[in-house]
N, C-alpha and C positions, 0 to 999 in steps of 0.2 A: 350765557349758554348759547345754544344754536337752534336755528330753524333748519329742519331737514327737508329736502325737496322730494324725497322718495314718495311714491304713491302708496298710501295705506288706506284700507277700507274697513270700516267698522259697521257691523250689522246687528240690529236688535231683533232677535227671534222671539218666539212666543215664550211666555213666562219670564220675560226680561233677561233671557240668556243672550250674551253678547258673543259674536264671532269676530275675529280679527284676521284680515288678509293682508299680507305684505310681501313685497318682492325684494329679493336680495341676490344680486349677482346671477341673474338668470333663473333663480328659484322662486317659487311661490309657496308660502307657508300659510296654513290655516290653523288658527288657534281658537279654542273655545274657552271663553272666560266666564267666571261665576263671580258676581259682585266685584267686578273690576280686578280680579286676581288672575294670575297666570293659570292656564289650564293645559289640556293636552294639545300638543303641537303635531300637526300632520303635514308632511311634505307632499305637495300636490304634483309638482313637476320641476324639472331642472332644465327645461328647454325653451325658456322665454327669450324671445329676441329683444324686445323693448316694451311694447305696449301690452297692457292687460286691463280688464274691467270685470265687474261682478254685479250680480243682481240676486235678490232672494224672493221666493214665492212659496207660500205655505211653509213647509219645513225643509224645502230644498234650497241649496246654495248653488248658483250658477257662476262659473268662472270662465271667462273668455280671454284667450291670449293668442298672440302670433308666435309660432315656434321658430326655431333657428332655420328651418327649411322654408319658411314663408307661409306655412299653412295656418289657417284659423282653426283653433282647437277649442271646443266647449267641454268643460268638465262639469258634471252634475253630481253634487254630493247630497245624498239622502241618508241621514243618520250615519251609519258606519259603511254604507255602500258608496262606491264611486264609479261613475261611468264616464268614459272619455270618447268624444265624438269629433272626428275630423270633418270640418265643414267645407273645405275647398278641395277640388280635384288636382289643381296645380298650385304651386307656391306663388304668393304675391310678392311684389316689391314691398319695402318697409312701409307699414301703415302708421298713420299719425292720428291722434285724438280718437282712439278706439273707444267705442261707446256701446254698452249693452243695456237694453231696456226690455223688461218682460212684464206683461199684464195678461192675466187669464191664459189663453192658449197661444197668444201672439208673442213672438220674439222679434226684436228689432236689433240689428247690428249696423252701426254707422262708423265710417272711418274715412280718412283722406289718403290718397296715394299721390306721390309726386309725379308730375309730368315734366315737360321741358321748361327750362328757365324757372320762373316763379309760379308756374301753374300747378294746381292740385285738383284732383278729381274726387268729389265727395260721393261715396258709394253707400247704398242702403241694401242690406240683405234682410228679407222679411219672411218669417215662417208663420203660416196661418193655422198650424195644427196638423197639417198633412203634407204640405210641400213648401219648398223654398222659392222665393222670387228675388230677382236682383234689379235694382234701379240705379241709374245715374242721376243724382239729385241736382248737382250743379258743377260747373268748372269755375274755380276761383283763381285769383292771382295774388299771393301774399309773399312778403319777404321773410317773415319770421313765423314759424309754426308754434305759437304759444297760446294755448286755449282758444283756438280759432273758431270753435263751434260749441254749441250747447243744446242738448236735446231735452225736451220737456214732454213727457207722456201724459196726456189727458184721457178723458173717458173714451171719446171716439176719434181722437186725432193725436198724431205725434207732431209736435212743433220742433223745428230746427232753426235756431238762431245762429248766424254764422257771418264771418267776414267774407265779402266777395272780392275785396282788395284791402289795402292797408288803411283805407279811409272810410269805407262804407260797410254798414252792418245791415243784413237782410234777414228775412224770416220766410220760411216755407212750411206748409202743413201737409201731412200725409193722412188722407181720409181712409179710415179702416173699413168703411162700407163699400166704396168703389175702388179701393186700392190704387189711388192716384195721388200724385204730388200736385199741389197748387202752384200757381205762378209765384215767383218771388215778390215780396213786398219790401221796399227799402225803408228801414226804420230810421236810419240816420246817415247823413252825408255831409261832410265838410272837408276842408283842406288840412285838417290836423291828423297826423298819424296816430293810430290807436294800437293798443296791446291788451291782451287778456279779455275775458268775457264771462259773465255769469248772469243768471236770471231765474226768476221764479214767477209762477202765475198764482195769484190769490184773488178769489172773488171776481174772476173774469178780467183782472188787470195784470198786465205784464210789467214786472219790475226788473229793470235792466241796469247792470253796472259794468264799467270797463275803465281802462286807463287811457288817457289822451294827453298828447304833448301840447303844452301851453308855454310859449316863450322858452322852448327847448327844455322844459321840465315836465315831468309827468304829474297828472292829477287824476284822482278818481272822479268819475262822472256818473250821475244817476239820471235815468229817464223812466217815466211811467207811461204806459199805453193802455187805453181801453180797448179790449178785444171784441170786435163785432164781426162774427163769421171770419172772413179772410181780410177784413179791414182793421187797421190798428191806428187809433187816434191818440196822438200825444197829448197828455194832460198834465205833465210835470217834467221839469228839467232843472238840474242843479249840480254844481260842483260840490263834491263831498269832502275831499281832503284838501290840505294846503299843497302848494306846488313843491315837488321834491322828487322822490324816487319810490313811490308806492308800487305794489304789485299784488297779484292774486286777490282782487276785490271779490267779495263774497256776499250774496244777498240772503238774508235769513228772516223768516217770519216766525215770531215766537211769542205766544200768548198775547195776541192782538197788537204787538209792537213790530215794527219793521226796522231791521238792523242792516247796516253795511259795514263789514269788517275788511281790513286789508293789512298787508305786511309792509313795514318800512323800517330799515335799519335794524333788522332782526327783532323787531318788536311788533306786537299786534295793536292796531288802532281801530276805532269804530265810531259810528254815529248812530243815533237812535231817532226814529220818527214815531210819534204816538198817533199820528193821523194819516198813516199809510202814504207818506211821501210828500205831504203838503208843506210841512215844516220840519226842521231838524235841530237837534241839540248841538251843543259844542262838541268838539272832538274828544273822545276818551282814549287815553293811552293806558294800556294794561301793563303795569310795572312788573308783575310777576313773570312776564315772558322774558325779562332780562336775566332771570335766575334759573330757568328750566329749559330743557330740550323739548321742542314741540314740533308739530307737523300739521299739514292741512289734510284732514281726513275727508274721504267721501263717506257719507252716512246713508245707510239703508235701513228700512224698517218694514217688517211684515204687516203690522197693523198701523194704519195711518191715523194721525191725530189731526183733527180739524183745526186746532189752534197752533199747529206747528207745520211749517214748510221749511225743511232743512235738508239740503242736498250735500253741502260741504260746510266744514267748520274747522278752524284752527283748534288744536287740542294738545294736551300734554301726552307724553309717552309714558313708559313704565316709571314707577310702579303703579301709578294711578292714571287711568284714562278719563279725562274730563274735558269738556269743550271750553273754549276761551273766547272772550271778545264780545259776549252778549249776556243778558240777564242782569243780575245784581251788579251795580257799578261801585260798590263800596271799596273795592281794591283798585279802582281806576283813578287816574288823574285827569282833570279837564284841561284841554289845550284850546286856546282861542282859535277861531277861524279867521284867517286873514281876509280882509275885504276884497282883495284883488280876485280871489277865486270864489266869491259869493255871487250867486246869480239867482234870479227868479224867473220862472216861466209864467207868462200871463196869457190867459185865454183870449 
């Protein structure tokens, strides 16, 4: 069967009600699911240029997209009511990596716009409950726009992890008290070209995963940093996959275990750490993904679980939506890790 690259978003509302957002040929559909069964489908818009994202807060669903005229449009769905708000006065050029983060009264919109050559401008639109402000976060230079940045919203800060070129990954933080961006901090720099990016923060530790070229092959790499205000101290580093053609590395914290999952040859692979990144199991290959259609979901939840930090996950499509690549390994096959891509970080 196949892996579909379309962006689908699944959200868990109160009372375990699920909502599913998906884009198809310029349309965005909202479907409400009950016990993983198909429900009522609502057509939200037919004017999506390319990018869209979503967030949920209380009982409201927020959907952000760029329309065919270049405007950023925010749709707020509250029960059976729908409000559509145009956020821009003039149309923008095509945006990339459009990201929506909402907490309390604060709304954050992040995206990149292409400049000359390989330059991209990372923009931040911020709403404090009464007015909008716009910030230029950074100017970067990348050849390929593939998951070039990752936003992580914490209590009093918004962290943005991003490529500032094809080799270096940096982080900046937006302070919600004084409404300023910090200086950039370089997390990793070497001569190997990189692709894709994902990360989570658990117990004040940043867990980062990306793909890096080694001997002209890609490999999934993991790094851990201890966060101390605006300083980030590297405490672990390891190659996770064998060399090959992995993509879409995804970091998941689930019931005290740390997982990294990725896609390769239309199958899902993963590794598990029971000590938060100090050591890792063999590679697991999830055989069921050879027999089903699946996708990489963005996951949203109204009520946060302290034992789960899950932003993205591979998962099956209809008739049953379920996440793949972590949890019970009874249906997975162990694959040995080749020594060439095994490394340890020593303090």
